[in-house]
DRENDO-1510 file (C-alpha; in Angstrom, 1 decimal, always signed):
<recs>
REC; n; res; u; v; w
REC; 1; MET; +25.5; -83.8; +41.1 .
REC; 2; SER; +23.0; -81.3; +42.6 .
REC; 3; VAL; +19.7; -80.3; +40.6 .
REC; 4; THR; +21.0; -76.9; +40.4 .
REC; 5; TRP; +24.2; -78.0; +38.6 .
REC; 6; VAL; +21.9; -80.2; +36.2 .
REC; 7; TRP; +19.9; -77.0; +35.1 .
REC; 8; LEU; +23.4; -75.2; +34.9 .
REC; 9; ALA; +24.5; -77.8; +32.4 .
REC; 10; ILE; +21.4; -77.9; +30.4 .
REC; 11; ALA; +21.6; -74.1; +30.1 .
REC; 12; TRP; +25.3; -74.1; +29.1 .
REC; 13; VAL; +24.5; -76.8; +26.3 .
REC; 14; LEU; +21.8; -75.0; +25.1 .
REC; 15; CYS; +23.8; -72.0; +25.0 .
REC; 16; GLY; +26.6; -73.8; +23.0 .
REC; 17; LEU; +23.9; -74.9; +20.4 .
REC; 18; ALA; +22.7; -71.5; +19.9 .
REC; 19; VAL; +26.2; -70.3; +19.3 .
REC; 20; VAL; +26.8; -73.1; +16.7 .
REC; 21; ALA; +23.4; -72.2; +15.0 .
REC; 22; ILE; +24.3; -68.5; +14.5 .
REC; 23; VAL; +27.7; -69.2; +13.4 .
REC; 24; ARG; +26.5; -71.8; +10.7 .
REC; 25; ALA; +23.6; -69.4; +9.6 .
REC; 26; MET; +25.6; -66.2; +9.3 .
REC; 27; PHE; +29.2; -66.8; +8.6 .
REC; 28; TRP; +29.5; -70.6; +7.7 .
REC; 29; ASP; +28.8; -70.5; +3.9 .
REC; 30; ARG; +31.5; -67.9; +2.9 .
REC; 31; ALA; +32.4; -67.3; -0.7 .
REC; 32; ARG; +36.0; -68.5; -0.5 .
REC; 33; GLY; +36.8; -66.9; -3.8 .
REC; 34; ARG; +33.8; -68.2; -5.4 .
REC; 35; SER; +31.3; -66.1; -7.6 .
REC; 36; ARG; +27.7; -66.8; -6.9 .
REC; 37; CYS; +24.6; -65.1; -7.5 .
REC; 38; PRO; +23.4; -63.2; -4.4 .
REC; 39; LYS; +20.0; -64.1; -5.0 .
REC; 40; CYS; +19.8; -67.7; -5.8 .
REC; 41; TRP; +23.3; -68.9; -5.1 .
REC; 42; TYR; +24.1; -70.3; -8.6 .
REC; 43; ASP; +27.9; -70.8; -9.4 .
REC; 44; MET; +28.6; -67.9; -11.6 .
REC; 45; ALA; +32.4; -68.7; -12.1 .
REC; 46; GLN; +32.1; -69.2; -16.0 .
REC; 47; ALA; +29.8; -65.9; -16.3 .
REC; 48; GLU; +31.1; -63.1; -18.2 .
REC; 49; PRO; +30.1; -59.5; -17.7 .
REC; 50; VAL; +28.3; -57.6; -20.3 .
REC; 51; GLY; +28.3; -53.7; -21.0 .
REC; 52; GLU; +30.7; -51.3; -20.5 .
REC; 53; GLY; +31.6; -48.7; -17.8 .
REC; 54; ASP; +29.0; -48.0; -15.6 .
REC; 55; ASP; +26.7; -50.2; -17.4 .
REC; 56; ARG; +28.9; -53.3; -16.9 .
REC; 57; ARG; +27.0; -56.1; -14.8 .
REC; 58; TRP; +26.7; -59.9; -14.5 .
REC; 59; ILE; +23.5; -61.6; -15.3 .
REC; 60; CYS; +22.6; -64.7; -13.6 .
REC; 61; PRO; +21.6; -67.7; -15.9 .
REC; 62; GLU; +19.6; -69.2; -13.3 .
REC; 63; CYS; +17.3; -66.6; -12.1 .
REC; 64; GLY; +18.2; -63.7; -14.2 .
REC; 65; LYS; +19.2; -61.3; -11.5 .
REC; 66; SER; +21.5; -58.4; -12.5 .
REC; 67; VAL; +24.6; -57.5; -10.3 .
REC; 68; HIS; +26.5; -54.3; -11.1 .
REC; 69; ARG; +29.2; -54.8; -8.6 .
REC; 70; GLU; +31.7; -57.6; -8.8 .
REC; 71; LYS; +32.1; -57.6; -4.9 .
REC; 72; ALA; +28.6; -58.5; -4.7 .
REC; 73; LEU; +29.2; -61.9; -6.4 .
REC; 74; ARG; +31.4; -62.9; -3.3 .
REC; 75; ARG; +29.1; -62.3; -0.6 .
REC; 76; THR; +28.6; -64.8; +2.6 .
REC; 77; ARG; +25.3; -66.9; +2.4 .
REC; 78; ARG; +23.1; -66.0; +5.0 .
REC; 79; ARG; +20.5; -68.6; +6.4 .
REC; 80; TRP; +17.9; -66.3; +8.1 .
REC; 81; LYS; +15.8; -69.3; +8.9 .
REC; 82; TRP; +18.0; -70.3; +11.6 .
REC; 83; VAL; +17.7; -67.1; +13.3 .
REC; 84; PRO; +14.5; -67.8; +15.1 .
REC; 85; VAL; +16.0; -71.5; +16.1 .
REC; 86; THR; +18.8; -69.4; +17.8 .
REC; 87; ILE; +16.4; -67.2; +19.6 .
REC; 88; ILE; +14.5; -70.2; +21.0 .
REC; 89; LEU; +17.8; -71.9; +22.1 .
REC; 90; LEU; +18.9; -68.7; +23.8 .
REC; 91; ALA; +15.5; -68.3; +25.6 .
REC; 92; ALA; +15.5; -72.0; +26.8 .
REC; 93; ALA; +19.1; -71.5; +27.8 .
REC; 94; CYS; +18.2; -68.4; +30.1 .
REC; 95; ALA; +14.9; -70.5; +31.2 .
REC; 96; ALA; +17.2; -73.2; +32.4 .
REC; 97; TYR; +19.6; -70.9; +34.1 .
REC; 98; LEU; +17.2; -69.0; +36.0 .
REC; 99; THR; +15.1; -72.2; +37.0 .
REC; 100; PRO; +17.0; -72.9; +40.3 .
REC; 101; GLN; +16.5; -69.1; +41.5 .
REC; 102; ALA; +12.9; -69.3; +40.1 .
REC; 103; ASN; +12.2; -72.5; +42.1 .
REC; 104; LYS; +13.5; -70.9; +45.4 .
REC; 105; SER; +12.0; -67.5; +45.1 .
REC; 106; GLY; +9.4; -67.7; +42.3 .
REC; 107; TRP; +9.4; -66.8; +38.6 .
REC; 108; MET; +8.6; -63.2; +39.5 .
REC; 109; SER; +11.4; -62.7; +41.1 .
REC; 110; MET; +13.1; -63.0; +37.5 .
REC; 111; ALA; +11.6; -59.8; +36.2 .
REC; 112; PRO; +13.4; -56.4; +35.9 .
REC; 113; THR; +12.7; -53.9; +38.5 .
REC; 114; PRO; +11.8; -51.0; +36.0 .
REC; 115; GLY; +9.3; -53.8; +34.4 .
REC; 116; LEU; +7.5; -54.3; +37.8 .
REC; 117; ILE; +7.4; -50.6; +38.3 .
REC; 118; TRP; +5.9; -49.8; +34.8 .
REC; 119; TRP; +3.2; -52.9; +35.2 .
REC; 120; VAL; +2.3; -51.7; +38.6 .
REC; 121; GLY; +1.7; -48.1; +37.7 .
REC; 122; HIS; -0.4; -49.0; +34.8 .
REC; 123; PHE; -2.2; -52.1; +35.4 .
REC; 124; GLU; -2.5; -52.9; +39.3 .
REC; 125; PRO; -6.0; -53.1; +39.9 .
REC; 126; PRO; -7.7; -50.4; +42.5 .
REC; 127; GLU; -7.7; -51.9; +46.3 .
REC; 128; GLN; -11.1; -52.9; +47.1 .
REC; 129; TYR; -12.5; -53.7; +50.6 .
REC; 130; ASP; -14.3; -57.2; +51.2 .
REC; 131; SER; -17.0; -56.6; +53.5 .
REC; 132; ILE; -17.7; -60.2; +53.8 .
REC; 133; LYS; -14.2; -61.1; +54.7 .
REC; 134; LYS; -13.5; -57.8; +56.5 .
REC; 135; GLU; -10.0; -57.5; +54.6 .
REC; 136; MET; -8.7; -55.5; +51.6 .
REC; 137; SER; -8.3; -57.1; +48.2 .
REC; 138; LYS; -4.7; -59.1; +47.7 .
REC; 139; PRO; -2.1; -57.4; +45.4 .
REC; 140; THR; -1.4; -58.9; +42.2 .
REC; 141; PRO; +2.0; -61.1; +42.4 .
REC; 142; VAL; +3.6; -58.3; +40.5 .
REC; 143; ALA; +3.0; -55.9; +43.2 .
REC; 144; ALA; +4.0; -58.3; +45.8 .
REC; 145; GLU; +7.2; -59.0; +44.4 .
REC; 146; LEU; +7.5; -54.9; +43.8 .
REC; 147; ALA; +6.8; -54.6; +47.7 .
REC; 148; ARG; +9.5; -57.2; +48.6 .
REC; 149; ARG; +12.2; -55.5; +46.5 .
REC; 150; ILE; +11.3; -52.3; +48.3 .
REC; 151; VAL; +11.3; -53.2; +51.5 .
REC; 152; ALA; +14.7; -55.2; +50.9 .
REC; 153; GLY; +16.2; -51.6; +49.6 .
REC; 154; GLU; +16.9; -53.4; +46.3 .
REC; 155; LEU; +15.6; -50.4; +44.3 .
REC; 156; SER; +18.2; -47.6; +43.2 .
REC; 157; GLU; +17.5; -44.0; +43.7 .
REC; 158; PRO; +16.0; -43.2; +40.5 .
REC; 159; GLN; +14.1; -46.2; +40.7 .
REC; 160; LEU; +12.9; -45.5; +43.8 .
REC; 161; ARG; +11.5; -41.7; +42.5 .
REC; 162; TRP; +10.0; -43.2; +39.7 .
REC; 163; CYS; +8.2; -46.0; +41.6 .
REC; 164; ILE; +7.0; -42.9; +44.3 .
REC; 165; GLN; +5.4; -41.1; +41.2 .
REC; 166; GLU; +3.8; -44.2; +39.6 .
REC; 167; LEU; +2.5; -45.4; +42.6 .
REC; 168; ARG; +1.0; -41.7; +43.4 .
REC; 169; ILE; +2.6; -42.0; +46.9 .
REC; 170; ILE; +2.5; -38.1; +46.2 .
REC; 171; GLN; -0.3; -36.5; +45.1 .
REC; 172; SER; -0.9; -32.9; +44.1 .
REC; 173; ARG; -2.2; -30.2; +42.0 .
REC; 174; GLU; -0.3; -28.1; +39.6 .
REC; 175; ARG; -2.6; -25.1; +40.0 .
REC; 176; TRP; -3.5; -23.9; +43.3 .
REC; 177; PRO; -5.8; -20.9; +44.3 .
REC; 178; ASP; -4.1; -18.2; +46.3 .
REC; 179; ASP; -6.4; -18.1; +48.8 .
REC; 180; ARG; -5.9; -21.4; +50.2 .
REC; 181; GLU; -3.0; -23.4; +51.9 .
REC; 182; TYR; -1.5; -25.7; +49.4 .
REC; 183; LEU; -2.6; -29.4; +50.1 .
REC; 184; VAL; -1.2; -32.8; +49.3 .
REC; 185; THR; -1.9; -36.3; +49.9 .
REC; 186; THR; +1.1; -38.8; +50.8 .
REC; 187; SER; +0.3; -42.3; +51.2 .
REC; 188; LEU; +1.2; -45.8; +50.5 .
REC; 189; PRO; -1.0; -48.3; +48.8 .
REC; 190; GLY; -2.2; -50.8; +51.3 .
REC; 191; TRP; -0.2; -53.7; +49.9 .
REC; 192; LEU; +3.0; -51.7; +50.8 .
REC; 193; GLU; +1.8; -50.4; +53.9 .
REC; 194; THR; +1.0; -53.6; +55.4 .
REC; 195; THR; +4.7; -54.7; +55.1 .
REC; 196; TRP; +5.3; -52.1; +57.8 .
REC; 197; ILE; +8.1; -50.2; +56.0 .
REC; 198; PHE; +8.6; -47.0; +57.5 .
REC; 199; PHE; +7.1; -44.0; +55.6 .
REC; 200; GLY; +7.2; -40.6; +56.5 .
REC; 201; THR; +6.7; -36.9; +54.9 .
REC; 202; SER; +7.6; -33.4; +55.7 .
REC; 203; SER; +8.0; -30.1; +54.3 .
REC; 204; PRO; +10.2; -27.1; +55.1 .
REC; 205; LEU; +6.9; -25.2; +54.8 .
REC; 206; ALA; +4.8; -27.3; +57.4 .
REC; 207; GLU; +4.8; -27.2; +60.9 .
REC; 208; ASP; +4.8; -30.9; +61.6 .
REC; 209; PRO; +5.8; -34.2; +59.6 .
REC; 210; LYS; +3.1; -36.3; +58.5 .
REC; 211; HIS; +3.1; -40.2; +58.8 .
REC; 212; TYR; +0.6; -42.7; +56.9 .
REC; 213; ASN; -1.7; -40.3; +55.9 .
REC; 214; SER; -4.8; -41.7; +53.9 .
REC; 215; PHE; -5.3; -41.1; +50.1 .
REC; 216; HIS; -8.5; -39.8; +51.2 .
REC; 217; SER; -7.1; -37.1; +53.5 .
REC; 218; SER; -4.9; -34.1; +52.6 .
REC; 219; TRP; -2.7; -32.1; +55.0 .
REC; 220; ALA; -1.2; -28.5; +54.5 .
REC; 221; ILE; +2.4; -28.1; +53.3 .
REC; 222; GLY; +1.7; -24.4; +54.3 .
REC; 223; PRO; +1.2; -21.0; +52.5 .
REC; 224; ILE; +2.8; -20.7; +48.9 .
REC; 225; ASP; +4.2; -17.5; +47.8 .
REC; 226; PRO; +2.6; -16.3; +44.5 .
REC; 227; GLY; +6.1; -16.2; +43.3 .
REC; 228; MET; +6.9; -19.9; +43.8 .
REC; 229; THR; +7.1; -22.5; +41.0 .
REC; 230; GLU; +7.7; -25.3; +43.2 .
REC; 231; ALA; +6.7; -26.7; +46.7 .
REC; 232; PRO; +9.4; -28.7; +48.4 .
REC; 233; LEU; +8.5; -32.3; +50.1 .
REC; 234; ASP; +10.9; -34.6; +51.9 .
REC; 235; ILE; +10.0; -38.3; +51.8 .
REC; 236; THR; +11.4; -41.1; +53.7 .
REC; 237; LEU; +11.0; -44.5; +52.4 .
REC; 238; GLY; +12.5; -47.3; +54.6 .
REC; 239; ARG; +16.0; -46.5; +54.5 .
REC; 240; TRP; +15.9; -44.0; +51.7 .
REC; 241; SER; +15.1; -40.3; +51.9 .
REC; 242; GLY; +15.0; -37.5; +49.3 .
REC; 243; ARG; +13.4; -34.2; +48.4 .
REC; 244; PHE; +10.6; -33.6; +45.8 .
REC; 245; GLN; +9.7; -30.4; +44.2 .
REC; 246; LEU; +6.2; -30.3; +43.3 .
REC; 247; PRO; +5.5; -28.0; +40.5 .
REC; 248; VAL; +2.9; -25.6; +41.2 .
REC; 249; LYS; +1.2; -22.1; +39.7 .
REC; 250; ILE; -0.5; -20.1; +42.1 .
REC; 251; VAL; -4.0; -18.8; +40.3 .
REC; 252; ASP; -6.8; -16.6; +41.6 .
REC; 253; SER; -9.3; -18.8; +42.7 .
REC; 254; PRO; -10.6; -22.6; +42.5 .
REC; 255; GLU; -12.2; -22.1; +39.3 .
REC; 256; ASP; -9.0; -21.1; +37.8 .
REC; 257; ALA; -7.4; -24.4; +39.1 .
REC; 258; LEU; -9.7; -26.7; +37.4 .
REC; 259; ARG; -11.6; -26.9; +34.1 .
REC; 260; ALA; -15.2; -26.4; +34.3 .
REC; 261; VAL; -17.7; -29.0; +32.6 .
REC; 262; ARG; -21.4; -28.1; +32.3 .
REC; 263; GLY; -24.4; -28.5; +30.2 .
REC; 264; PRO; -27.7; -30.0; +30.3 .
REC; 265; SER; -26.5; -33.7; +29.5 .
REC; 266; VAL; -23.9; -33.6; +32.2 .
REC; 267; ASP; -26.3; -31.9; +34.7 .
REC; 268; ASP; -28.4; -35.0; +34.0 .
REC; 269; ALA; -25.8; -37.6; +34.3 .
REC; 270; VAL; -24.9; -36.1; +37.8 .
REC; 271; GLN; -28.3; -35.9; +39.0 .
REC; 272; ARG; -28.9; -39.7; +38.1 .
REC; 273; SER; -25.5; -40.4; +39.6 .
REC; 274; LEU; -26.1; -38.6; +42.9 .
REC; 275; ASP; -28.2; -40.6; +45.4 .
REC; 276; LEU; -29.3; -37.5; +47.4 .
REC; 277; GLY; -31.3; -38.2; +50.5 .
REC; 278; ILE; -32.6; -36.8; +53.9 .
REC; 279; ARG; -33.9; -38.9; +56.7 .
REC; 280; PRO; -34.5; -39.0; +60.3 .
REC; 281; ASP; -31.8; -39.3; +62.6 .
REC; 282; ASN; -33.4; -39.7; +66.0 .
REC; 283; VAL; -31.7; -37.2; +67.9 .
REC; 284; ASN; -28.0; -38.3; +67.5 .
REC; 285; ASN; -26.5; -38.3; +71.0 .
REC; 286; LEU; -23.1; -37.0; +69.9 .
REC; 287; THR; -24.4; -34.1; +67.9 .
REC; 288; GLY; -28.0; -33.3; +69.1 .
REC; 289; ARG; -29.2; -33.4; +65.6 .
REC; 290; ASN; -32.2; -35.2; +64.5 .
REC; 291; THR; -31.9; -34.9; +60.6 .
REC; 292; MET; -29.5; -36.7; +58.1 .
REC; 293; ILE; -28.6; -35.1; +54.5 .
REC; 294; GLY; -26.2; -37.2; +52.4 .
REC; 295; ALA; -25.4; -38.7; +49.1 .
REC; 296; ARG; -23.6; -41.4; +47.5 .
REC; 297; LEU; -22.0; -41.4; +44.2 .
REC; 298; TYR; -22.9; -44.1; +41.5 .
REC; 299; ARG; -20.9; -43.1; +38.3 .
REC; 300; ASP; -21.9; -46.1; +36.5 .
REC; 301; ARG; -25.6; -45.7; +37.3 .
REC; 302; GLY; -25.6; -42.2; +35.9 .
REC; 303; GLY; -23.3; -42.5; +32.9 .
REC; 304; LEU; -21.0; -39.8; +34.5 .
REC; 305; ALA; -17.7; -39.6; +32.8 .
REC; 306; ASP; -14.8; -40.8; +35.1 .
REC; 307; GLY; -12.5; -37.6; +34.6 .
REC; 308; ILE; -15.0; -35.4; +36.0 .
REC; 309; ALA; -14.5; -34.6; +39.8 .
REC; 310; ILE; -17.7; -34.1; +41.8 .
REC; 311; GLY; -18.2; -31.5; +44.7 .
REC; 312; ILE; -21.4; -30.2; +45.7 .
REC; 313; VAL; -23.0; -27.3; +47.4 .
REC; 314; VAL; -26.5; -28.3; +48.5 .
REC; 315; ASP; -29.1; -25.5; +49.2 .
REC; 316; LEU; -32.4; -26.1; +51.2 .
REC; 317; VAL; -34.5; -23.5; +49.5 .
REC; 318; ARG; -37.9; -22.0; +50.6 .
REC; 319; ASP; -39.8; -19.8; +48.5 .
REC; 320; GLY; -36.7; -18.9; +46.9 .
REC; 321; GLU; -34.8; -18.1; +49.9 .
REC; 322; ILE; -31.9; -20.4; +50.9 .
REC; 323; LYS; -32.5; -21.7; +54.6 .
REC; 324; MET; -29.7; -24.0; +55.1 .
REC; 325; THR; -26.3; -25.2; +53.0 .
REC; 326; TRP; -24.2; -28.1; +53.0 .
REC; 327; ARG; -21.1; -28.7; +51.1 .
REC; 328; ALA; -19.7; -32.2; +50.1 .
REC; 329; ARG; -17.0; -33.9; +48.1 .
REC; 330; PHE; -16.9; -37.1; +46.8 .
REC; 331; HIS; -13.4; -39.1; +46.4 .
REC; 332; ASP; -12.7; -42.6; +45.2 .
REC; 333; SER; -12.6; -44.9; +48.0 .
REC; 334; PRO; -11.6; -48.7; +48.4 .
REC; 335; PHE; -14.5; -49.2; +51.0 .
REC; 336; GLY; -17.4; -48.6; +48.4 .
REC; 337; LYS; -18.9; -46.0; +46.2 .
REC; 338; PRO; -18.0; -42.2; +47.6 .
REC; 339; VAL; -20.3; -40.9; +50.3 .
REC; 340; ASP; -20.6; -37.9; +52.3 .
REC; 341; TRP; -23.2; -36.7; +54.7 .
REC; 342; MET; -24.1; -34.2; +57.4 .
REC; 343; ARG; -26.4; -34.3; +60.5 .
REC; 344; PHE; -28.5; -31.2; +61.0 .
REC; 345; ASN; -31.7; -29.7; +62.6 .
REC; 346; PRO; -34.0; -28.5; +60.3 .
REC; 347; PRO; -34.7; -24.8; +60.2 .
REC; 348; GLU; -37.5; -23.8; +63.0 .
REC; 349; PRO; -40.1; -22.8; +62.5 .
REC; 350; ASP; -40.3; -23.0; +59.1 .
REC; 351; TRP; -39.8; -26.8; +58.4 .
REC; 352; ASN; -42.4; -29.2; +58.9 .
REC; 353; GLU; -43.4; -32.0; +56.6 .
REC; 354; SER; -47.0; -31.2; +55.9 .
REC; 355; PRO; -47.9; -31.4; +52.2 .
REC; 356; ASP; -48.5; -27.9; +51.9 .
REC; 357; GLU; -45.4; -26.9; +53.7 .
REC; 358; LEU; -43.2; -29.4; +51.5 .
REC; 359; GLU; -44.4; -27.6; +48.4 .
REC; 360; ARG; -42.6; -24.5; +49.4 .
REC; 361; TRP; -39.4; -26.3; +49.7 .
REC; 362; ARG; -36.8; -27.3; +47.2 .
REC; 363; VAL; -33.3; -28.6; +47.0 .
REC; 364; ARG; -30.6; -27.0; +44.8 .
REC; 365; VAL; -27.3; -28.8; +44.0 .
REC; 366; ARG; -24.4; -26.7; +42.4 .
REC; 367; GLY; -21.1; -27.9; +41.5 .
REC; 368; ASP; -18.4; -26.4; +43.5 .
REC; 369; ALA; -14.6; -26.2; +42.4 .
REC; 370; GLY; -13.5; -25.7; +45.8 .
REC; 371; GLN; -14.8; -28.9; +46.8 .
REC; 372; CYS; -12.8; -30.8; +44.1 .
REC; 373; LEU; -9.3; -29.5; +44.8 .
REC; 374; THR; -8.3; -32.4; +46.5 .
REC; 375; ASP; -9.6; -35.0; +43.9 .
REC; 376; PHE; -5.9; -34.9; +42.7 .
REC; 377; SER; -6.8; -37.5; +39.9 .
REC; 378; ARG; -9.2; -35.2; +38.0 .
REC; 379; ASP; -8.6; -31.9; +36.4 .
REC; 380; LYS; -12.3; -31.4; +35.3 .
REC; 381; TYR; -15.1; -30.5; +37.7 .
REC; 382; TRP; -19.0; -30.4; +37.2 .
REC; 383; ALA; -20.0; -26.8; +37.4 .
REC; 384; GLY; -23.6; -27.2; +36.7 .
REC; 385; GLU; -26.7; -27.1; +39.0 .
REC; 386; TYR; -30.0; -28.7; +38.9 .
REC; 387; GLU; -33.1; -28.5; +41.4 .
REC; 388; VAL; -35.7; -31.0; +42.7 .
REC; 389; PRO; -38.5; -30.6; +45.2 .
REC; 390; LEU; -37.6; -31.4; +48.9 .
REC; 391; ARG; -40.0; -34.0; +49.1 .
REC; 392; SER; -38.5; -36.0; +46.2 .
REC; 393; ILE; -35.7; -36.9; +48.5 .
REC; 394; LEU; -37.0; -37.4; +51.9 .
REC; 395; GLN; -36.7; -41.0; +53.6 .
REC; 396; GLN; -34.0; -41.9; +51.3 .
REC; 397; THR; -31.8; -44.3; +53.5 .
REC; 398; SER; -28.9; -45.4; +50.9 .
REC; 399; VAL; -27.1; -42.5; +52.1 .
REC; 400; VAL; -26.2; -43.8; +55.6 .
REC; 401; PRO; -22.6; -44.9; +55.8 .
</recs>
């Protein structure tokens, strides 16, 4: 007898014991014409009713329970303490039945697909790049099993649609400013992309289909008419293709598409979280520029709430006059803290680093809704501002990528 048949035999034996247990617990001790107290099951064959009419009742001489209906004296006795035993036997029978398959493909292969989708969508940790091993973090066994089923084509169309939503394969914003092309990101998580499953996206409104777009890059579906309430997007994932209608409402400006958050405490948290700096770049051969300005966002350092998107405009100000402006956006990245930078040549002849001249320069940092539009995971943005002396951010080096 093979090992598989041994497990199947055990499963059937346990299942039979469970049936016997539940039958004995729920149906074995029937009244069979006897009169018994429904509480303590004392024999009440000799008990006589007391009272008349609606007040007629039987009183148990053992426990004193009062019964108003004679039918209640002929109930089947249920032994509920056997129900947990039955459940345990059935669970053991199921485990024995599934063991051969689990030995072949692993216990995770036994999990229902909707459960895998829900779990990965809610609890799969974000992917992180290991700079020492030079590789991305490994997926959990749950995500790996879900990837296997997607590649094997085992998901139904409703399950695939739900999976695409839970994994945020499509990211978009429901409110979008009228003066900008409607942007989305369409990308597979790394643990699914490494399976080499085909993934393609296109839209009837776009000029070209897109393939394997990064979560950190957006592409334009095309112009959205103010009267439209949905933007069409076609997805191909493996052997399945389908259309998604992305809900969208056209608003007047980026500030109308996001909720503004401002105040001294938030401004202070942003200032502590932004590692803003300017440093020499030794005349970069590609750009011809000799200075770099940049920032890296450390939310935990400044106590900045995770739900607030950060996009900034940095003004280099001399004697109250803006001499140069730089825009930056900070999106979550598996490769480390979000960072953005720009190479530039300082404004001449105004710029020099003499102490007297530096005192005339300040750096103004302002929140900008337009830079936050493609941070699709957040609906609020920092709308405040703060200023620091230019000298306080010179020679900072942590902004380099």
